[in-house]
C-alpha positions as CSV (number, residue, x, y, z in Angstrom):
1,X,-161.1,106.1,48.7
2,X,-162.6,102.7,49.8
3,X,-165.8,104.6,50.7
4,X,-166.4,106.6,47.5
5,X,-164.4,105.1,44.8
6,X,-167.2,102.6,43.6
7,X,-169.5,105.5,43.1
8,X,-167.6,108.8,42.9
9,X,-168.2,110.3,39.2
10,X,-164.2,110.8,38.9
11,X,-163.5,107.0,39.4
12,X,-166.3,106.1,37.4
13,X,-165.4,108.7,34.3
14,X,-162.0,107.4,34.6
15,X,-163.0,103.6,34.6
16,X,-164.7,104.4,31.1
17,X,-161.3,106.3,29.9
18,X,-159.3,103.4,31.0
19,X,-161.5,100.6,29.3
20,X,-161.5,102.5,26.1
21,X,-157.6,102.6,26.0
22,X,-157.1,99.0,27.1
23,X,-159.4,98.0,24.2
24,X,-157.1,99.3,22.0
25,X,-154.7,96.6,22.3
26,X,-156.5,93.9,24.3
27,X,-160.0,92.2,24.3
28,X,-161.6,91.1,27.6
29,X,-160.8,87.6,28.3
30,X,-157.0,88.2,26.7
31,X,-155.8,86.2,29.7
32,X,-153.0,88.4,30.5
33,X,-150.9,88.5,33.7
34,X,-151.5,92.1,35.1
35,X,-149.7,93.8,37.8
36,X,-151.9,96.8,39.4
37,X,-148.6,98.7,40.9
38,X,-149.9,100.8,43.7
39,X,-153.5,99.2,43.7
40,X,-154.5,101.2,46.7
41,X,-157.9,99.7,48.0
42,X,-158.3,97.4,45.1
43,X,-161.2,99.0,43.2
44,X,-159.8,98.8,39.5
45,X,-158.6,95.1,40.1
46,X,-162.2,94.1,41.3
47,X,-164.2,96.2,38.9
48,X,-162.6,95.8,35.6
49,X,-158.9,94.9,35.3
50,X,-159.9,91.2,35.9
51,X,-161.6,91.2,32.7
52,X,-158.4,91.1,31.1
53,X,-156.6,88.4,32.8
54,X,-155.2,87.2,36.0
55,X,-154.4,90.7,38.2
56,X,-152.0,91.0,41.3
57,X,-152.2,93.8,43.3
58,X,-149.1,95.9,44.9
59,X,-149.1,98.3,47.4
60,X,-146.7,99.8,50.2
61,X,-149.5,100.4,52.5
62,X,-151.0,97.4,54.7
63,X,-154.1,99.6,55.5
64,X,-154.7,99.6,51.7
65,X,-154.2,95.8,51.4
66,X,-156.5,95.3,54.1
67,X,-159.2,96.9,52.2
68,X,-158.4,95.0,49.2
69,X,-158.9,91.7,51.3
70,X,-162.7,93.0,51.8
71,X,-162.9,92.9,48.2
72,X,-162.0,89.3,48.2
73,X,-159.0,90.0,46.3
74,X,-156.6,87.2,47.1
75,X,-153.2,87.7,44.8
76,X,-151.6,90.8,46.8
77,X,-147.9,91.9,47.6
78,X,-147.0,94.5,50.2
79,X,-144.0,96.3,48.7
80,X,-142.8,99.8,47.2
81,X,-143.2,100.3,43.6
82,X,-139.4,101.3,43.6
83,X,-138.6,97.7,44.5
84,X,-141.1,95.3,43.1
85,X,-140.7,92.0,44.3
86,X,-141.3,89.8,41.2
87,X,-138.8,88.1,38.6
88,X,-138.1,90.0,35.5
89,X,-140.5,89.6,32.6
90,X,-143.4,88.3,35.0
91,X,-146.2,90.5,33.3
92,X,-147.8,91.1,30.1
93,X,-149.3,94.5,31.3
94,X,-148.8,96.8,34.4
95,X,-151.1,99.4,35.4
96,X,-150.3,102.2,37.7
97,X,-153.1,104.8,38.7
98,X,-152.0,108.0,40.0
99,X,-149.2,106.3,42.2
100,X,-145.9,107.9,41.0
101,X,-146.7,111.4,41.8
102,X,-146.9,110.6,45.7
103,X,-144.4,111.6,48.4
104,X,-143.7,108.2,49.3
105,X,-142.1,107.4,45.8
106,X,-138.8,109.0,46.2
107,X,-137.7,108.3,42.8
108,X,-140.3,108.1,40.1
109,X,-137.6,107.1,37.4
110,X,-136.6,103.8,39.5
111,X,-140.3,102.9,39.5
112,X,-140.3,103.3,36.1
113,X,-137.1,100.9,35.5
114,X,-138.9,98.4,37.9
115,X,-142.0,98.6,35.9
116,X,-140.0,97.7,32.5
117,X,-137.9,94.9,34.5
118,X,-141.1,92.8,35.5
119,X,-142.8,93.5,31.9
120,X,-142.2,90.8,29.1
121,X,-140.8,92.3,26.2
122,X,-143.4,94.2,24.3
123,X,-145.4,94.2,27.5
124,X,-147.0,97.3,28.4
125,X,-147.3,100.0,31.2
126,X,-150.5,102.0,31.4
127,X,-150.1,105.0,33.6
128,X,-152.3,107.8,35.0
129,X,-150.7,110.9,36.7
130,X,-151.9,114.2,38.1
131,X,-151.2,117.2,35.6
132,X,-149.5,120.6,35.8
133,X,-147.7,121.6,39.2
134,X,-149.2,124.8,38.9
135,X,-152.5,123.3,39.6
136,X,-151.8,122.1,43.1
137,X,-154.3,122.7,45.7
138,X,-155.5,121.5,48.9
139,X,-156.4,118.4,47.5
140,X,-152.6,117.8,46.8
141,X,-151.9,118.4,50.6
142,X,-154.6,115.5,51.4
143,X,-153.6,113.1,49.0
144,X,-149.4,113.6,49.7
145,X,-148.8,114.8,46.3
146,X,-144.8,115.5,45.7
147,X,-145.0,116.4,41.8
148,X,-147.3,116.8,39.0
149,X,-146.6,116.2,35.4
150,X,-146.9,117.5,32.0
151,X,-147.3,115.1,29.0
152,X,-143.9,115.8,27.9
153,X,-142.4,115.2,31.3
154,X,-143.8,111.9,31.3
155,X,-143.0,111.2,27.7
156,X,-139.2,112.0,28.7
157,X,-139.4,109.3,31.7
158,X,-140.8,106.5,29.7
159,X,-138.1,107.0,27.0
160,X,-135.4,107.4,29.5
161,X,-136.4,103.7,31.5
162,X,-136.9,101.5,28.5
163,X,-140.2,102.4,27.2
164,X,-141.3,103.8,23.6
165,X,-144.6,105.9,23.9
166,X,-147.4,104.2,22.4
167,X,-149.9,106.8,23.4
168,X,-150.2,109.7,25.7
169,X,-152.8,112.1,26.3
170,X,-154.2,114.7,28.6
171,X,-157.8,113.7,30.2
172,X,-160.6,115.5,32.1
173,X,-160.3,118.2,29.7
174,X,-163.8,119.2,29.4
175,X,-164.1,120.0,33.2
176,X,-160.7,121.7,33.2
177,X,-161.9,125.4,33.4
178,X,-164.1,124.5,36.5
179,X,-161.1,123.0,38.0
180,X,-159.0,126.1,37.1
181,X,-161.7,128.2,38.7
182,X,-161.8,126.0,42.0
183,X,-158.3,126.0,42.3
184,X,-158.0,130.1,42.1
185,X,-160.9,130.5,44.7
186,X,-158.8,128.2,47.2
187,X,-155.7,130.3,46.6
188,X,-158.1,133.5,47.8
189,X,-160.2,131.6,50.4
190,X,-158.2,128.4,51.5
191,X,-160.5,125.6,52.4
192,X,-160.1,123.5,55.8
193,X,-156.8,121.9,56.2
194,X,-158.5,118.3,56.2
195,X,-160.3,118.9,52.9
196,X,-159.6,117.1,49.4
197,X,-161.8,116.7,46.2
198,X,-162.8,113.3,47.3
199,X,-164.5,114.7,50.5
200,X,-166.9,116.8,48.5
201,X,-170.4,115.2,47.9
202,X,-171.4,115.8,44.3
203,X,-174.7,114.8,45.0
204,X,-177.4,115.2,42.4
205,X,-174.4,116.2,39.8
206,X,-172.7,112.6,40.4
207,X,-174.2,111.1,37.4
208,X,-174.0,114.1,35.2
209,X,-170.3,114.8,36.0
210,X,-169.6,111.1,35.4
211,X,-171.2,111.1,31.9
212,X,-169.2,114.2,30.9
213,X,-165.9,112.7,32.0
214,X,-167.0,109.4,30.1
215,X,-167.4,111.3,26.9
216,X,-163.9,111.6,26.8
217,X,-163.3,108.1,26.4
218,X,-163.0,107.5,22.8
219,X,-160.9,110.8,22.5
220,X,-158.6,110.1,24.9
221,X,-158.2,106.6,23.8
222,X,-157.0,107.6,20.1
223,X,-155.9,111.1,20.3
224,X,-153.6,113.4,22.1
225,X,-156.0,115.9,23.9
226,X,-153.8,119.4,24.4
227,X,-154.5,119.8,28.1
228,X,-156.4,118.3,31.1
229,X,-156.2,117.4,34.8
230,X,-154.4,114.1,34.1
231,X,-152.0,112.6,31.8
232,X,-152.3,109.1,30.8
233,X,-149.8,107.3,28.9
234,X,-148.9,104.0,27.5
235,X,-145.4,102.6,27.2
236,X,-144.4,99.6,25.3
237,X,-141.1,97.7,26.7
238,X,-138.7,97.6,24.2
């Protein structure tokens, strides 16, 4: 991840979508207290979340946090998203990008309860999760997927854990047919066990694919796209 997320089309396109969603509620320079729950190697923190306030990164992996330090990120905590070591009402905004689906997260509802606890009343959680369990492929083995979600399942989880659903949509819709075809081919001719989608070099097409994904940003941020490869949701703490 550290080696590809600064330039890979998927990360760059998702950054455009995430910024568009954030702009619905916040302006750059808003001075928010932000927790990136499951921050990974810190790319989101260093590239755009800091535009909106002071960001603290939390991750269970010491290896991930060591990569955050390479990006000169200092506000870091090593902990599970199921047991966040901060006081209740500590943050205005919590982001969690492709975390709750992992097999290391034994209870996604417990994590969402923790997200609600550390947010101020009216604070928001921005989630991104992989869509549709039937889309599992070799990539899911490589990234330790325990579960994939429908938008309806994410809505239910948010409501059960103290959130009102402010916005929800699928994303990565335009390339859904190509991804479906790829998964179908994988079932007939399985790739090597160590291959994930991140190991595939898009080469010349990287910029084109980034631009295609970025085209969805105005749509994902304001309407509910009916299908896609990811679910993106904003929950407001009640």
